[in-house]
N, C-alpha and C positions, 0 to 999 in steps of 0.2 A: 762867388766861389764860394763852395761849399768849407765848412769849418774843419769837417772832419779827415781824418788821414785816410788815404786811399787802402792803407796797410790795414787800419783799425775794424774788427770785425762791425758789421751793422747791428743796431740793437734788437732787431728783430730775430738774429741767429742766434743773439744770446739769450732771448726769448723762448726760442725754440728747443734749448739745451735743457728746460724746465718743462716746458708744457708737453713736449711731444713723449719724454718718458714717461708723465704720468697718464697722460691718455692712454699711450701703450700699457701701461698697467692695469687700468680698467678693462680695456679691451682682453688682456690676457686672462683676467680673472674671470671674465662674462665668458669666453669661449673656453677655458679651461675647463669649468663647471658643465658647460652644456655637452661637451664632448665626452668627459670623463663620466658623468653621474649614469647616463644609460647603459653604458659598458660596465661598470662596478656593479651596478644593480643586476644586470641580467647574468654576469660571471658569478656573481656571490650567490645569487639564489639557485644557479644551477649546477656550482660545482662546492659549495660550502654548506651541506644540508645539516651536517652535524652540529654546526653553530646555531645558538638560539637565537630568536628573531631580535633582540637587542642587539645581541654582537653583530648580526648580519650588516644592521644599518648602521652601527660604528665603524666598520669596517670600509661600508659603501661612503661615509662622510670622510673618512681617513683619506682613501683612495682619491677622491674627488679633490678635496682641500690641497693634498699633494701635488696633483696635475695643476690644478689653477693657479696655486701659489707660484712653482716653479717656472709656468708659462708666463704669468705674469712679471716676475722676477729677469726672466730673460728678454723678453720685449723691451721692458724698462732700461736694462742695461746694453741692449743693443742699440736703441734707440740715443740713448745718451751718448755712448761712443762717436756713434757715427755723427750727431749733430756737434760734439766737441772738435771731432776732427774736421768737419765741415769748416770751422773757424781757422783752422790753419791752411785753408786750400782756396782762399779768396779768389784766386785766378780762374778757377773752373767751377766754385759753387753756384755761379749764377746760371750756369747752363742747365742745371737739375732743380727739380722744384726742392723746397724746404721738406725734410723727413726721409730724404734718400740719400744715399750715399754719393758724395761727390766725386769720390775715384772707386774704381774697383776694388782696389786694396782694401779699401774703407771697410767694405762688407766682410772680406774675410778675418781681419784683425778683430772687428766688433764680434762677428759671430765666434770666433775661436775664443775670445776673452768672455764673452758670456757663456760659452757652452762649457769652458773650465770652471767658472764660477758657481754654475748653477746645475749642469746636468753632469758632470763627473763625478759627482756622488752617488754611489752605486745604490741603488734601490730597485724594488720591480717596476715603479713607474718610469723612471729615468732611462731603465735598459731597456724597456718596450719602446719609449718612443724613439731612442737611438737607432734598435732594430730596424722601426717601422721606417725611419729615413734613411738610412742605409741601401736598402733595395730601391728607393726612388731615384737616390742620387747615383748610384751606379747607372741606373737606365738613362738617366738625364745627361751624364757625363759622355756615355757612348752617343748619344744624340749630337752633342757639343763637337765631339772628335768627327763625326759624320758632317756636321753642317762645315767644319773647318777643311774638309777633305783629305782628312788623315784617315791613311790606309791602314788595316782593310775596312775600318768601321764605314768608308764612304761607298762601298760595294754594295753595302746592304742598306735595305730599307725597312722600318720596324714593322709594318704588318705584315711582310711575307716571313720575317723571323720569329714572329712573335710565337706561331704555333710550337715552334722548338723550343723557345726560353719557358714556354708553359708545361709542355711535356717534361724536359730535363728539371723544371725546378718541381714538379711532383713527382718525378722519379725519385730525385735525391731526398726530399722530405720525408716521403712514406718509409724510404730504406732507413734514415737517420730514427724515425719512430719506431719502428718494427726492432731495431737492434742496438740503437744507441740512443734510446728516448730521455735519457738524463743529461745529455748534451742540449737538448731544445728547451726554449724557454717556457717557464712553468705553465703560462697561461694557453701556450699552444699546443702544450703535450696535455693538458686538462682536457682541450677540447676534442682531440685525437684521439685519446683513450676513451672517450663517451660516444665518438663516432664509430670507432673501430673494434674497441674491446668490449666494451660494455654490451655491445649488441649481440656477443657470442654466447650471453647467456640468454636462454630461452625458455620460454612455458608455454602452456596451452591457453593461457589468457589472451584473447583475442588484443588486449592492448600492446601487447609486444611487437603486433606488425600493424599498429594504426598510429598515425601521427597524432599531435598534440591538438586540442580544440582551438587554439590561436593559430596553427597550421593551417587548419581544415577552413577557418573561418577567410585567412590570408587569400587560400586560393578560389574561395566561392567570390570573395571580392573582386579579384582581378579577372576572373572569368567573365563576371557581369561587366567589368569594364570593357573586355574585348568581346561583348555583344554573345556570350555564352559559347564561345569556340574555345571548348575546355581543351581540347588534344593540340590547340597551338600554343598552350601553355608549356608543353613538354617538348617544344622544338627548340633544341640548344642554339641553335643558330640564329634564332630570331630575337630580336631586342623588343623588350615589351613596351 
């Protein structure tokens, strides 16, 4: 007969409360650095030409660290909370592997608490990540409702309605940019200003009408991969 009480959490579960958040912390730092550093590098050198070289690299380092730190903190907090809640759900904990929420509401609670602690502090990185997630969860929630046969979402499938989503999204964002640009996220407004307004200033120089050398090199490389079928690269309906 086992000496342990059926209500007592197993030692392995207690161990997960410590080990899973620590490993999640490391993964968050690694992934946050990997995903933010290239983005910060490109955006800084593209839109912060007034900065000195030293200030540009300081900005890149700051944005990269902020993203990596916050992502690492959130992963650690989330995994700590779901591992702790798992200890209180001994009846259902054995049904799912360690590191996963034992019940659906565990994920909601852990995500909400982690979101409040980490992402609720307003700054450019946090705001951008929240905006990034909002669009994706709206589409995902619509798919969940369709899967559960909730009207009117169950009457439509994603692929046939996607063209309307794409057209409507671009219609609204272009209207906002042209007439209410101050309401858009800073990096989005900078990107759109470069694309649509900076291109209004022309000169007789050939460079005004030519892509950058990296762009030309990319087109040539993809053309070679497609066996020289250059025109196929500009067929918008094709996947390369």
